[in-house]
C-alpha positions as CSV (number, residue, x, y, z in Angstrom):
1,X,34.2,-67.4,9.0
2,X,31.5,-69.7,7.0
3,X,28.7,-67.7,5.5
4,X,25.3,-68.6,3.6
5,X,23.7,-66.8,0.9
6,X,20.0,-67.1,1.3
7,X,16.8,-67.1,-1.3
8,X,14.0,-66.0,-0.2
9,X,11.7,-68.2,2.2
10,X,9.4,-70.6,0.5
11,X,6.6,-69.7,2.9
12,X,7.0,-66.4,1.2
13,X,7.5,-67.6,-2.0
14,X,4.4,-69.7,-2.8
15,X,1.4,-67.8,-2.2
16,X,2.8,-64.9,-4.7
17,X,3.4,-67.6,-7.3
18,X,-0.2,-69.0,-6.4
19,X,-1.6,-65.3,-7.1
20,X,-1.7,-63.9,-3.6
21,X,-0.7,-60.0,-3.2
22,X,2.4,-58.6,-3.1
23,X,3.9,-55.7,-0.5
24,X,1.9,-53.2,-2.1
25,X,-1.4,-55.0,-2.2
26,X,-1.4,-55.9,-5.9
27,X,-1.4,-59.2,-7.8
28,X,1.7,-60.3,-9.3
29,X,2.6,-59.0,-12.8
30,X,3.1,-62.3,-15.4
31,X,5.3,-62.0,-18.2
32,X,7.3,-64.0,-20.1
33,X,11.4,-64.3,-20.2
34,X,13.4,-63.4,-22.9
35,X,16.1,-65.4,-21.3
36,X,18.3,-61.8,-20.6
37,X,18.8,-60.9,-16.6
38,X,15.4,-62.4,-15.3
39,X,16.8,-63.3,-11.6
40,X,14.5,-65.6,-9.6
41,X,15.1,-65.0,-6.3
42,X,13.8,-68.3,-4.6
43,X,16.0,-70.6,-6.6
44,X,18.4,-68.5,-7.4
45,X,18.8,-69.1,-11.2
46,X,18.2,-67.0,-14.0
47,X,14.4,-67.7,-15.8
48,X,15.2,-68.9,-18.9
49,X,13.8,-67.8,-22.2
50,X,10.2,-68.5,-22.7
51,X,9.7,-69.2,-19.4
52,X,6.6,-67.2,-17.5
53,X,8.1,-65.2,-14.5
54,X,6.7,-62.4,-12.2
55,X,7.4,-59.0,-11.4
56,X,6.2,-58.1,-8.2
57,X,7.1,-55.6,-5.2
58,X,8.6,-57.5,-2.2
59,X,9.7,-56.0,1.3
60,X,12.6,-58.7,2.8
61,X,11.8,-57.3,6.0
62,X,9.3,-58.3,8.6
63,X,7.8,-55.0,9.7
64,X,7.0,-51.6,8.3
65,X,9.4,-49.2,9.3
66,X,11.8,-46.0,8.0
67,X,14.6,-48.9,6.4
68,X,12.3,-51.0,5.4
69,X,12.6,-50.8,1.4
70,X,10.4,-52.5,-0.9
71,X,11.1,-52.8,-4.3
72,X,10.4,-54.6,-7.8
73,X,11.7,-58.6,-8.0
74,X,11.5,-61.8,-10.2
75,X,10.2,-64.8,-9.8
76,X,9.3,-68.0,-11.5
77,X,5.7,-68.0,-12.2
78,X,5.6,-71.6,-11.6
79,X,6.6,-73.4,-8.4
80,X,10.6,-74.0,-8.1
81,X,12.6,-75.4,-5.8
82,X,14.5,-73.0,-3.4
83,X,18.2,-72.7,-3.8
84,X,20.0,-74.5,-1.4
85,X,21.7,-72.3,1.5
86,X,25.8,-72.6,0.3
87,X,28.7,-70.2,0.8
88,X,28.9,-70.2,-2.7
89,X,27.9,-67.3,-4.6
90,X,24.4,-67.4,-6.4
91,X,24.3,-68.1,-10.0
92,X,22.2,-64.8,-10.6
93,X,24.9,-62.3,-9.2
94,X,26.4,-61.9,-13.0
95,X,26.8,-58.2,-12.7
96,X,30.0,-57.1,-12.1
97,X,29.4,-55.1,-9.0
98,X,26.7,-55.3,-6.1
99,X,25.9,-53.0,-3.4
100,X,26.5,-55.1,-0.2
101,X,25.1,-53.6,3.1
102,X,24.8,-55.2,6.7
103,X,21.5,-54.5,8.9
104,X,21.2,-55.0,12.9
105,X,19.0,-57.2,14.6
106,X,16.7,-54.6,14.9
107,X,16.4,-54.5,10.6
108,X,17.8,-50.9,10.4
109,X,21.0,-50.4,8.5
110,X,24.0,-50.1,10.0
111,X,25.5,-47.2,9.2
112,X,29.2,-47.4,7.5
113,X,28.3,-51.1,6.2
114,X,27.1,-50.7,2.6
115,X,29.4,-50.1,-0.5
116,X,29.6,-51.3,-3.7
117,X,31.5,-54.2,-4.3
118,X,33.1,-56.1,-7.0
119,X,31.2,-59.5,-7.5
120,X,34.1,-61.7,-6.6
121,X,34.9,-59.9,-3.3
122,X,31.0,-60.2,-2.1
123,X,32.2,-62.8,0.0
124,X,35.5,-61.8,1.6
125,X,33.2,-58.0,2.2
126,X,30.4,-60.2,4.2
127,X,33.2,-62.0,6.6
128,X,34.5,-58.5,6.9
129,X,31.1,-57.4,8.0
130,X,30.3,-60.4,10.1
131,X,33.2,-59.2,12.1
132,X,31.1,-56.5,13.8
133,X,28.8,-58.2,16.3
134,X,26.1,-55.0,15.5
135,X,25.4,-56.5,12.1
136,X,22.8,-59.3,12.1
137,X,22.6,-60.1,8.3
138,X,23.6,-58.6,5.0
139,X,21.5,-58.0,1.9
140,X,23.2,-57.9,-1.4
141,X,21.4,-55.4,-3.8
142,X,21.6,-54.2,-7.6
143,X,24.6,-51.7,-7.6
144,X,22.5,-49.9,-10.4
145,X,18.6,-50.3,-8.9
146,X,18.9,-51.1,-5.7
147,X,16.9,-54.3,-6.1
148,X,16.9,-57.3,-3.7
149,X,19.0,-60.1,-4.8
150,X,19.8,-62.2,-1.7
151,X,20.4,-62.1,1.6
152,X,23.8,-63.6,3.5
153,X,24.1,-64.7,7.4
154,X,26.4,-66.5,9.7
155,X,26.6,-70.1,9.2
């Protein structure tokens, strides 16, 4: 099976980079990167030392519902190109492990699908999860803080 890692959609990101409100209605906070662990969820690259970035609340779900987690993410403050959809593990996934969890077409967690997975095993875990037809997509989240990193879909 072929999978694709997907960054945040540009149509969600541009309004935020232009000062629009985040998921809580707040203006994104602007900071300067020290080059250590500020992963942009749009280009799926780390924000370089000295570059401006945004901290904001993001909800990677279309509607409010009990499973629609909202949490902090980082974006380049300046417009950046969206990462290509590819089966390669994104540059930003540099921690030793991540939460990998499946969601159904109703955007709710498919119970039993979540786990903390070694980074080099994420692709294989996603392929295994997609053997279950109930799983529409997969989230990759920080194993330490549960922050949303990216989405995986069937190619």
